[in-house]
SEZAFI-514054 format. One line per field, with one value per residue (C-alpha): x, y, z negated. Coordinates in Angstrom, 3 decimals. Layout:
c1 c(X ...)
c2 c(Y ...)
c3 c(Z ...)
This chain:
c1 c(-5.600 -5.482 -7.932 -11.625 -14.115 -17.779 -20.394 -23.791 -27.243 -30.610 -32.964 -36.704 -37.840 -35.053 -34.692 -35.223 -31.764 -30.057 -28.067 -26.774 -25.900 -24.040 -22.186 -20.983 -19.851 -17.868 -16.073 -14.651 -10.880 -9.562 -6.479 -8.429 -10.593 -14.240 -17.081 -20.535 -23.316 -27.046 -29.679 -33.013 -36.350 -38.635 -38.014 -40.089 -39.034 -35.758 -33.570 -32.046 -31.036 -29.403 -27.431 -26.331 -25.043 -22.815 -21.525 -22.952 -23.179 -26.911 -28.657 -32.446 -34.808 -38.606 -40.134 -41.778 -38.359 -37.019 -36.397 -34.023 -31.980 -32.191 -31.452 -28.380 -27.098 -27.578 -25.591 -22.740 -22.736 -22.686 -20.090 -16.476 -14.976 -13.671 -15.291 -18.818 -20.200 -23.977 -26.013 -29.688 -30.935 -31.492 -28.266 -25.667 -22.014 -21.254 -17.687 -15.063 -13.551 -16.746 -15.630 -12.020 -13.288 -15.401 -12.369 -10.180 -12.534 -11.415 -7.983 -9.391 -9.346 -8.659 -11.468 -13.651 -16.542 -18.457 -18.060 -20.871 -21.113 -23.524 -26.476 -26.842 -30.205 -30.672 -30.654 -34.426 -35.089 -36.812 -34.909 -36.561 -34.896 -31.569 -31.531 -32.691 -29.876 -27.245 -28.492 -28.613 -25.129 -23.623 -24.038 -20.878 -17.718 -19.783 -20.539 -17.047 -14.575 -13.998 -15.763 -15.241 -18.035 -17.367 -18.716 -16.567 -17.628 -16.705 -19.660 -19.216 -19.125 -22.152 -24.061 -23.300 -24.392 -27.653 -28.384 -28.236 -27.835 -28.758 -25.617 -23.600 -25.680 -27.005 -26.171 -27.774 -27.595 -28.265 -24.533 -22.155 -19.349 -19.193 -16.153 -16.632 -15.072 -17.301 -20.354 -19.405 -19.437 -22.422 -24.707 -27.755 -30.860 -33.523 -35.949 -38.140 -37.056 -34.389 -31.827 -29.116 -29.955 -29.817 -26.555 -24.997 -26.085 -25.031 -21.589 -20.835 -22.079 -19.937 -16.867 -16.443 -16.013 -18.083 -16.784 -18.412 -16.441 -17.636 -16.170 -18.154 -21.160 -24.118 -26.988 -30.180 -33.572 -37.225 -39.782 -43.373 -46.386 -47.589 -49.721 -46.971 -44.515 -47.023 -47.417 -43.670 -43.072 -45.951 -44.257 -40.851 -42.009 -44.295 -41.220 -39.187 -41.944 -42.234 -38.501 -36.985 -40.002 -39.480 -42.400 -42.329 -42.963 -46.303 -48.535 -49.940 -47.323 -44.415 -45.349 -45.789 -42.380 -40.806 -42.340 -41.194 -37.630 -37.462 -39.029 -36.372 -33.616 -34.930 -35.130 -31.489 -30.498 -32.387 -30.828 -27.359 -28.162 -29.234 -32.994 -34.842 -38.172 -41.124 -39.038 -38.172 -41.804 -42.930 -40.194 -41.019 -44.655 -43.402 -41.331 -44.358 -46.342 -43.578 -42.698 -46.369 -46.832 -43.617 -44.480 -48.034 -46.727 -44.170 -46.733 -49.327 -46.782 -45.216 -48.747 -49.965 -50.979 -53.878 -55.244 -57.695 -56.113 -58.036 -56.662 -53.135 -53.504 -54.672 -51.804 -49.151 -47.108 -46.503 -50.279 -49.571 -52.389 -50.541 -48.767 -46.396 -44.024 -40.978 -39.432 -36.083 -33.817 -33.401 -29.949 -28.393 -26.625 -29.788 -32.179 -34.168 -35.428 -37.729 -35.712 -32.342 -30.934 -27.923 -25.732 -22.166 -22.084 -23.073 -20.872 -17.985 -16.514 -13.586 -12.591 -13.022 -10.897 -8.132 -7.191 -4.865 -3.341 -0.459 1.485 1.110 2.321 5.081 7.267 10.980 12.701 15.933 14.342 13.575 13.599 12.285 10.097 6.402 4.590 1.574 -0.816 -3.936 -6.498 -8.877 -11.953 -15.324 -18.567 -19.596 -22.485 -22.423 -21.108 -18.794 -15.948 -13.530 -13.953 -13.635 -10.170 -9.170 -10.312 -8.701 -5.378 -5.630 -6.309 -3.304 -1.043 -2.215 -1.372 2.197 2.463 1.645 -0.722 -3.645 -6.435 -9.470 -10.871 -14.221 -14.326 -17.960 -18.419 -21.992 -23.251 -24.248 -23.139 -24.894 -23.293 -20.415 -17.044 -17.680 -20.757 -18.867 -16.030 -18.480 -19.989 -16.538 -15.841 -19.225 -19.692 -16.188 -13.248 -12.137 -9.847 -8.260 -8.088 -10.077 -12.584 -13.010 -15.678 -14.013 -10.399 -10.590 -9.015 -6.106 -2.733 0.108 1.138 4.101 1.857 -1.515 -3.439 -6.040 -8.437 -10.626 -10.567 -12.627 -10.164 -7.152 -8.013 -8.010 -5.278 -2.974 -2.936 -2.817 0.056 2.792 2.995 6.233 4.603 1.304 0.103 -2.829 -4.399 -5.930 -8.333 -9.863 -9.616 -12.178 -12.391 -14.154 -16.923 -18.300 -19.550 -17.867 -18.360 -16.778 -16.388 -14.360 -12.019 -11.659 -11.003 -8.297 -6.704 -5.912 -3.385 -1.395 -1.013 2.331 1.119 2.982 0.478 -0.324 -2.489 -4.532 -3.837 -1.077 -3.533 -4.247 -0.598 0.483 -2.232 -1.090 2.562 2.020 -0.649 0.372 4.045 3.320 5.491 3.380 3.729 1.474 -0.731 -2.659 -5.727 -6.253 -9.253 -10.620 -10.098 -11.704 -14.917 -14.878 -13.679 -13.194 -15.895 -15.646 -18.935 -21.811 -23.439 -27.038 -27.443 -28.342 -27.939 -26.148 -24.998 -24.919 -23.241 -25.965 -24.769 -26.629 -25.871 -22.227 -22.263 -18.816 -20.329 -22.306 -25.293 -27.629 -25.244 -25.301 -29.114 -29.199 -26.879 -28.867 -32.127 -30.563 -29.393 -32.873 -34.337 -32.026 -31.892 -34.460 -33.604 -31.581 -32.153 -30.683 -29.919 -28.950 -26.984 -24.975 -27.535 -30.037 -32.391 -35.220 -34.241 -36.039 -35.081 -36.409 -36.653 -37.789 -35.101 -34.370 -32.773 -30.912 -29.862 -26.876 -26.201 -23.408 -20.279 -21.235 -24.461 -22.604 -20.103 -22.971 -24.421 -21.035 -20.690 -24.121 -24.121 -22.814 -21.588 -20.891 -21.252 -19.361 -18.285 -15.494 -15.234 -12.339 -10.502 -11.265 -13.921 -13.003 -16.206 -14.380 -11.691 -14.262 -16.146 -12.889 -11.894 -15.151 -14.525 -17.273 -16.530 -16.609 -17.692 -15.977 -15.692 -12.904 -11.104 -7.501 -8.153 -9.399 -6.797 -3.978 -4.970 -6.782 -4.961 -6.756 -10.210 -10.259 -7.109 -8.774 -12.156 -14.248 -13.994 -17.024 -17.397 -19.286 -22.487 -25.694 -24.977 -21.301 -22.281 -24.837 -22.155 -19.698 -22.258 -23.308 -19.666 -19.466 -22.711 -21.863 -18.347 -18.437 -15.148 -13.285 -15.095 -14.114 -10.493 -10.516 -12.067 -9.264 -6.617 -8.502 -8.514 -4.767 -4.311 -6.393 -4.576 -1.409 -3.215 -3.610 -4.183 -0.863 0.822 -1.184 0.042 3.622 3.299 1.683 4.239 7.098 5.649 5.344 8.929 10.274 8.467 9.630 13.202 13.331 11.953 10.880 10.140 9.017 8.013 10.033 7.273 4.906 1.180 -0.567 -4.062 -5.475 -3.788 -4.718)
c2 c(-21.182 -22.554 -22.346 -23.203 -22.779 -23.232 -24.526 -23.559 -24.731 -23.612 -26.616 -27.252 -30.636 -30.888 -34.655 -34.914 -33.533 -33.057 -36.295 -35.499 -31.949 -32.935 -35.736 -33.244 -30.866 -33.614 -34.332 -30.798 -30.467 -27.487 -26.607 -25.928 -27.600 -27.818 -27.201 -28.351 -26.388 -27.063 -24.777 -26.589 -24.848 -27.778 -30.576 -33.733 -35.618 -37.156 -34.163 -34.110 -37.744 -37.103 -34.186 -36.332 -39.063 -36.486 -35.313 -31.848 -29.521 -29.005 -26.040 -26.100 -23.116 -22.918 -22.523 -19.262 -17.728 -18.371 -15.407 -15.409 -12.504 -13.091 -16.810 -16.226 -13.717 -16.422 -18.800 -16.290 -16.041 -19.821 -20.535 -21.044 -20.195 -16.836 -17.611 -19.010 -20.611 -20.655 -23.284 -24.087 -27.585 -28.272 -26.752 -29.449 -28.492 -29.558 -30.727 -31.175 -27.727 -25.792 -24.558 -23.991 -21.814 -19.719 -19.224 -18.414 -15.591 -13.636 -13.250 -11.792 -8.201 -6.173 -5.867 -8.745 -9.249 -12.024 -14.530 -16.218 -18.860 -19.890 -22.234 -25.111 -26.752 -30.367 -32.839 -33.159 -29.418 -27.893 -26.118 -22.865 -23.041 -24.117 -21.233 -18.828 -19.805 -19.524 -16.083 -14.853 -15.842 -14.782 -11.246 -11.789 -12.682 -14.135 -16.939 -18.328 -15.917 -14.508 -11.159 -8.509 -6.085 -2.919 0.602 3.170 6.345 8.666 10.275 7.727 4.835 6.017 6.542 2.971 1.705 3.646 2.531 -1.206 -1.705 -5.397 -6.160 -4.914 -6.039 -9.458 -12.071 -15.427 -17.059 -20.318 -20.341 -17.801 -17.383 -14.488 -13.043 -12.705 -9.254 -8.002 -9.463 -7.832 -4.491 -5.262 -7.983 -9.402 -7.252 -8.731 -9.260 -12.210 -12.152 -10.742 -10.738 -11.692 -8.856 -6.347 -7.790 -7.522 -3.881 -3.027 -4.592 -2.779 0.561 0.088 -0.199 -3.964 -5.852 -8.813 -11.625 -14.091 -17.332 -19.523 -22.722 -22.455 -24.167 -25.774 -27.828 -26.036 -25.799 -26.158 -28.432 -27.242 -27.603 -24.476 -23.128 -23.970 -21.827 -18.955 -19.192 -19.370 -16.275 -14.532 -15.122 -14.105 -10.801 -10.014 -10.317 -8.076 -5.458 -5.716 -5.469 -3.613 -1.786 -3.442 -3.293 -5.393 -3.183 -4.002 -3.058 -5.031 -4.012 -4.078 -7.503 -8.898 -7.508 -9.104 -12.478 -12.175 -11.336 -14.311 -16.575 -15.564 -16.135 -19.611 -20.297 -19.333 -21.502 -24.499 -24.163 -23.984 -27.287 -28.896 -28.801 -28.567 -29.292 -30.580 -30.809 -27.129 -26.120 -28.176 -26.738 -23.190 -23.725 -24.555 -21.375 -19.245 -20.908 -20.566 -16.929 -15.935 -17.607 -16.102 -12.547 -12.967 -14.070 -11.246 -8.578 -9.826 -10.440 -7.004 -5.523 -7.864 -4.931 -4.279 -7.823 -9.103 -11.303 -14.330 -13.949 -13.521 -16.775 -18.672 -17.300 -17.993 -21.180 -20.331 -19.919 -16.446 -13.923 -10.873 -7.985 -6.266 -3.697 -3.243 0.112 -0.767 2.240 3.434 3.288 6.774 6.001 4.836 7.364 9.386 12.928 14.639 17.819 16.148 14.899 12.678 12.564 11.489 13.894 16.862 19.085 19.981 16.544 17.380 20.129 18.030 15.234 17.685 18.047 17.869 20.622 19.736 21.226 20.410 16.946 17.069 14.519 15.288 16.086 17.652 20.654 21.479 24.700 23.792 21.428 20.631 20.123 18.157 20.107 18.963 21.707 21.035 23.212 23.645 23.155 26.082 27.759 29.182 32.711 32.096 34.594 32.687 29.532 31.489 32.566 29.011 27.447 30.162 29.655 25.895 26.436 28.758 26.236 23.508 25.648 25.746 21.975 21.496 18.745 19.584 17.689 19.108 17.523 18.780 18.726 18.829 18.187 19.454 17.265 20.157 18.429 15.323 15.188 13.007 14.437 14.163 16.397 18.929 19.007 19.683 22.538 24.081 23.873 25.331 28.057 28.991 28.104 25.032 22.897 19.536 18.596 15.627 16.408 14.071 14.222 13.764 12.897 9.111 9.094 11.322 9.677 12.195 15.630 17.956 20.645 20.398 23.666 24.538 27.115 28.094 27.519 24.307 22.738 23.725 21.038 17.948 19.318 19.662 15.886 14.646 12.190 12.173 15.910 17.854 21.161 22.480 25.902 27.949 30.142 32.933 35.066 36.851 37.185 34.552 35.060 38.332 36.436 35.290 36.895 35.858 32.110 28.685 29.242 32.377 30.508 27.531 29.772 31.714 28.454 27.560 30.406 28.628 25.267 25.979 26.608 28.697 31.160 32.875 35.930 38.182 41.934 43.601 44.342 40.653 39.631 42.195 41.108 37.471 38.443 40.929 39.131 35.491 35.692 33.644 33.244 34.862 35.273 37.827 37.246 39.839 38.241 38.852 40.045 38.592 41.636 39.881 39.336 42.849 45.142 48.834 51.227 55.028 55.456 57.513 55.792 55.802 58.753 57.808 54.041 52.368 48.727 47.358 44.142 42.954 39.582 40.039 36.513 37.607 40.060 41.483 43.045 45.426 45.356 46.933 49.894 50.225 50.182 52.867 55.109 54.556 55.403 58.677 59.377 58.733 61.011 63.810 63.209 62.272 60.118 57.519 53.908 50.932 47.449 44.754 41.596 38.851 37.006 34.312 35.375 37.948 41.297 43.583 47.165 50.662 51.853 50.573 48.701 45.717 42.528 40.475 37.789 35.694 36.230 35.154 37.343 38.490 40.035 41.669 43.141 44.646 46.154 47.611 49.274 50.900 52.029 55.387 54.129 50.824 50.097 47.229 47.217 45.235 45.162 42.710 41.816 43.493 41.851 40.779 42.522 45.783 44.897 43.699 46.990 48.907 46.821 47.861 51.553 51.817 54.407 52.521 53.564 51.597 52.183 54.346 51.736 50.613 47.262 49.112 51.900 49.292 48.334 51.310 54.200 57.348 58.406 59.499 57.631 54.464 54.563 56.980 55.980 56.767 57.281 54.227 56.164 56.587 60.260 59.522 56.972 59.327 62.090 59.789 58.815 62.410 63.354 60.811 62.011 65.709 65.607 63.057 64.166 63.557 60.280 59.015 60.076 58.008 55.110 55.318 55.071 52.148 50.318 50.821 49.493 46.398 45.748 45.120 42.500 39.687 36.049 35.361 37.597 35.990 32.582 33.897 34.876 31.571 29.514 31.443 30.963 27.215 27.072 29.106 26.957 23.695 24.979 25.462 22.230 21.932 18.334 19.393 23.039 24.476 26.664 24.477 24.864 26.997 26.475 24.686 26.820 30.271)
c3 c(-19.175 -22.717 -25.640 -25.600 -22.779 -23.552 -21.135 -22.519 -21.424 -22.806 -22.626 -22.794 -21.534 -18.978 -18.901 -15.139 -14.304 -17.680 -17.665 -14.163 -15.198 -18.369 -16.599 -13.983 -16.723 -18.430 -15.144 -14.908 -14.575 -16.520 -18.530 -21.705 -24.309 -23.171 -25.605 -24.457 -26.178 -25.816 -27.335 -27.322 -27.839 -28.594 -26.099 -26.478 -23.332 -24.497 -23.636 -27.123 -26.873 -23.508 -24.974 -27.901 -25.568 -23.887 -27.280 -26.857 -29.830 -30.253 -31.796 -32.057 -32.138 -32.179 -28.738 -29.748 -30.447 -26.957 -24.661 -21.723 -23.037 -26.790 -26.577 -24.430 -26.968 -29.609 -27.398 -27.205 -31.004 -31.386 -28.691 -29.698 -26.308 -25.169 -21.801 -21.783 -18.635 -18.379 -16.554 -16.513 -17.223 -13.507 -12.095 -11.407 -10.783 -7.202 -7.883 -10.563 -9.799 -10.520 -13.933 -12.866 -10.026 -12.379 -14.623 -11.622 -10.747 -13.816 -12.208 -8.972 -10.253 -13.387 -15.891 -14.722 -17.133 -15.421 -12.558 -10.670 -7.962 -5.205 -5.405 -2.990 -2.500 -3.396 -0.490 -0.198 -0.185 2.831 5.575 4.432 1.017 2.505 4.975 2.273 -0.092 2.633 3.690 0.138 -0.970 2.347 0.993 -1.058 0.797 3.602 1.157 1.771 0.143 -3.315 -3.536 -6.218 -7.060 -8.998 -8.916 -7.188 -8.991 -6.165 -4.335 -1.531 -3.978 -5.926 -2.704 -1.631 -5.053 -4.959 -1.390 -2.180 -5.938 -5.749 -3.739 -6.699 -9.672 -8.634 -11.232 -11.917 -15.323 -13.485 -12.710 -14.213 -16.713 -19.168 -20.899 -24.649 -24.943 -22.125 -23.858 -27.141 -25.350 -23.139 -24.508 -22.786 -23.081 -25.382 -22.514 -21.531 -17.893 -15.511 -18.285 -15.783 -13.379 -16.212 -17.514 -14.051 -13.820 -17.360 -16.988 -13.753 -15.046 -18.154 -15.934 -15.669 -12.408 -11.322 -9.113 -6.743 -6.323 -3.419 -4.898 -8.132 -6.549 -8.247 -6.893 -7.761 -6.078 -6.942 -5.327 -5.386 -3.204 -1.445 -4.293 -6.762 -4.810 -4.750 -8.532 -9.067 -6.953 -8.725 -12.087 -10.775 -9.314 -12.231 -14.436 -12.127 -12.299 -16.088 -16.735 -13.780 -12.432 -9.041 -6.607 -3.458 -0.410 1.161 4.036 6.960 9.508 7.067 5.746 9.256 10.245 7.169 7.979 11.596 10.535 8.166 10.799 13.315 10.777 10.081 13.806 14.295 11.307 12.650 16.095 14.564 12.893 16.145 15.661 18.992 20.635 18.601 15.421 15.767 16.305 13.288 11.093 12.132 11.275 7.781 7.784 8.589 5.812 3.227 3.942 3.979 0.596 -0.770 0.222 -1.031 -4.416 -4.477 -3.564 -6.057 -8.825 -8.574 -8.768 -11.511 -13.672 -11.295 -11.589 -14.219 -16.922 -15.679 -12.182 -13.538 -15.473 -12.405 -10.307 -12.960 -13.078 -16.743 -17.234 -18.627 -18.352 -19.674 -17.987 -20.416 -18.935 -21.142 -21.979 -20.392 -20.193 -16.631 -15.114 -15.177 -11.903 -10.150 -11.624 -9.099 -9.525 -7.017 -7.489 -6.880 -3.591 -4.324 -1.232 -0.584 2.344 0.177 2.299 0.045 -0.588 1.682 -0.779 -3.907 -2.489 -1.625 -5.289 -7.153 -5.008 -2.712 0.151 3.814 4.783 7.402 9.148 8.915 12.212 13.437 15.141 18.777 20.752 24.188 26.157 26.240 22.957 21.845 19.647 17.827 17.248 14.381 14.830 13.113 15.075 17.254 18.926 22.422 22.171 19.190 19.548 17.349 19.385 22.624 21.473 20.507 23.744 25.860 24.072 24.633 28.339 28.625 26.884 29.229 32.262 30.944 30.672 27.008 25.896 23.598 21.864 20.069 16.902 15.622 11.827 10.731 6.993 7.025 9.860 12.110 15.292 16.592 20.043 21.240 22.186 25.935 25.663 23.566 26.074 28.879 26.881 26.380 30.093 31.060 28.449 27.283 29.522 31.495 29.330 30.024 26.341 25.123 22.390 19.410 16.720 13.344 12.634 12.794 16.269 15.296 15.870 15.877 17.138 17.259 15.783 14.078 14.064 11.428 12.841 9.876 6.134 6.273 8.662 6.576 4.022 6.268 8.534 5.540 5.028 8.630 9.111 11.745 12.403 12.739 11.923 10.538 11.660 10.410 13.114 11.029 13.021 10.037 6.276 5.429 1.620 2.360 4.154 0.786 -2.410 -5.655 -5.236 -4.959 -1.221 -1.857 -4.212 -1.868 1.104 -0.670 -1.824 1.789 1.892 -0.830 0.910 2.523 6.065 8.563 9.982 13.247 12.623 14.892 14.283 12.253 9.427 8.861 9.271 6.671 4.274 4.448 3.989 1.179 -0.827 -0.273 0.787 3.897 6.963 9.679 13.417 15.112 18.113 20.116 21.647 25.316 27.273 30.471 32.705 35.670 33.760 32.256 35.082 34.395 35.595 35.622 37.442 36.077 33.132 31.942 29.550 25.975 26.514 23.575 23.573 20.005 18.867 16.482 15.214 11.955 10.728 10.443 7.500 8.292 11.420 9.141 11.465 8.918 8.667 12.452 12.433 9.761 11.777 14.972 13.183 12.050 15.590 17.062 14.432 15.625 19.330 21.982 24.959 23.083 24.099 22.239 23.562 21.035 21.832 20.182 18.035 19.017 16.230 16.225 14.735 12.305 13.156 12.293 15.913 19.317 21.253 23.469 22.172 24.783 22.313 23.395 27.094 29.461 29.713 33.201 31.863 29.000 31.439 33.458 30.273 29.300 32.714 32.407 28.786 27.585 24.194 22.495 18.789 17.185 13.548 11.904 8.119 8.317 11.510 14.800 16.990 20.502 21.588 20.954 23.505 26.026 25.795 26.137 29.167 30.840 30.240 27.611 24.865 21.553 18.055 15.292 11.551 10.191 8.089 7.777 9.435 12.539 12.484 12.381 15.942 17.463 15.824 14.702 15.815 19.434 20.493 21.761 20.018 18.003 14.357 12.213 8.513 7.195 6.489 8.532 9.259 9.979 12.606 14.139 14.271 16.072 18.714 19.247 19.783 22.614 24.188 23.860 25.301 28.102 29.612 26.385 25.870 29.317 28.807 25.624 27.562 30.142 27.419 25.917 29.242 29.602 26.063 26.804 30.082 28.072 25.948 28.416 27.664 29.328 26.761 23.934 25.072 25.228 21.566 20.622 22.526 20.939 17.466 18.047 19.322 16.380 13.838 15.411 15.650 11.863 10.394 6.802 5.933 2.473 2.046 -0.813 -2.181 -4.133 -3.728 -6.317 -4.931 -7.954 -10.593 -9.309)
């Protein structure tokens, strides 16, 4: 570096150490001209003569004009250097590379506005102060490495900043070096105290970086008797309260825990330095005394506004009796609002970070048509009874029976799951189907896969960017944009169909929708039914008994419409009894009924064999409950809509299709009750239909789709993603 570097020291009666400090400054080895600037505020102890002997440029101000922030701004105006290193009159550079190290810190990162170094205690300082200094500066680079602090303005970065702002903003004007251009943009605040803490905060929030350099050491410590330390800490924390609004946490148990923690830290420090036996006990007695005094001073000082002026004067080393909070503008990044919860894990960060839009990331490969595959299934959290997850886990189990290797990764951006992967795997095996796949929470353990499978719209975002995958497949079990009103979720869901995935869709209706509306490459899959769990029964059924899939928390099941139709039916016809199932929540209904909640498949199968009619509605894709009812020989009422007709045909073929009105639903149920022979013939055809849709066949279709996709590699999908622009 060339040019001028200024070392600046504000002085008031600093003769005790000033000669030592200035001598150490003059010994600095740097590739620049050194200016030594002293601003004196009324010394009468020979400090001015000492400064003159060291050829310092001296500027004098009246004592009454001194403030920590204002005087340092004056120093910056007076200084000739583009970099200005600040010391206090009792902070001695510990070596001849102190200043060079501060200057070196500006090269540690772009946009560095200020560099600071550690403080070492003087040789006669107590072990308490030595341990305290080491602990404090170990917060940056472990105290031994260059450490850059800057604010990452992402939600994660802001959350880290708000959690521990002092780790970012700490700055000590006892030992730091300030860049002139940074100061011109962000000067010191005109405050009587904590000017360095505010400068550190202001620089970082303005976009500058701050650097800790471990080699820029100074010797600096204070020596007071016990009451002197209490008074010093009182002044320090009164100033922090006045300027920063800081209030030391207090309370009998909390304070005792703090003292105990510091005591234990001192004990560990002493043992590392070979202190044992009586010397250790004596030293620790000093630790207890010091930390009790320190916390007492901090608690009283940060609550000085509650104390009488006379008490404040007695407790103050400065003999100041006032308490004058300053109207310092609150940091916009640290501001709190009782109506605002600032969280990095706000839920939708995985969507925000997925933009700008891009296509699925794929590894290039030459193509393969046979052999076992490895597939990674990225799934959302589930509840017992989730039909979508039942399909996923059954497909995984079928693939494993054929020699393929699978792994399950639970993607949980909302923090709904608190259990480890082993517990989740056990739940799958107990409540869904036995799988061999390992279950991982999050994607941190993902390594590679032949095929990564996204299983709902949330998972499509992280799956898109997973590395080391030959193919990315989107298992689409329903048209998820329709799950939401006009909303951000609707837009984000639809965007997943423009990411370049190859899709596997359940039902012809959904496959056609994806092809026609989004021009996607789609393979079809017909989900199976567990015929052993849901055996066919043509025995006499209980007259008037209706089994109703009442998963009200899933709006596409149109449960309210079902209730309206059932109320109309009960109004017309005596002897009707309704049993609800599928939801763990209490139900509000306009007629007497039973609510089984979520029950095991075996109990559902028994209900299906007893009931005379089943009601399950699908506003989007067909529910698997429909197939399970049909497998059991239960005549089904569904809604007369294209999504249903694409699978079940016209009304009366495999199910009775009702107009989506209360009276239309009541008519459909009455038709089943009034013509039992016709209803049971329909149930027989439905069973035959379901028998063709086995899980073995579903796995054939899935396996073939995987093979076809892998046989036609596409290292970079040609169609570019339009997710952000549409």
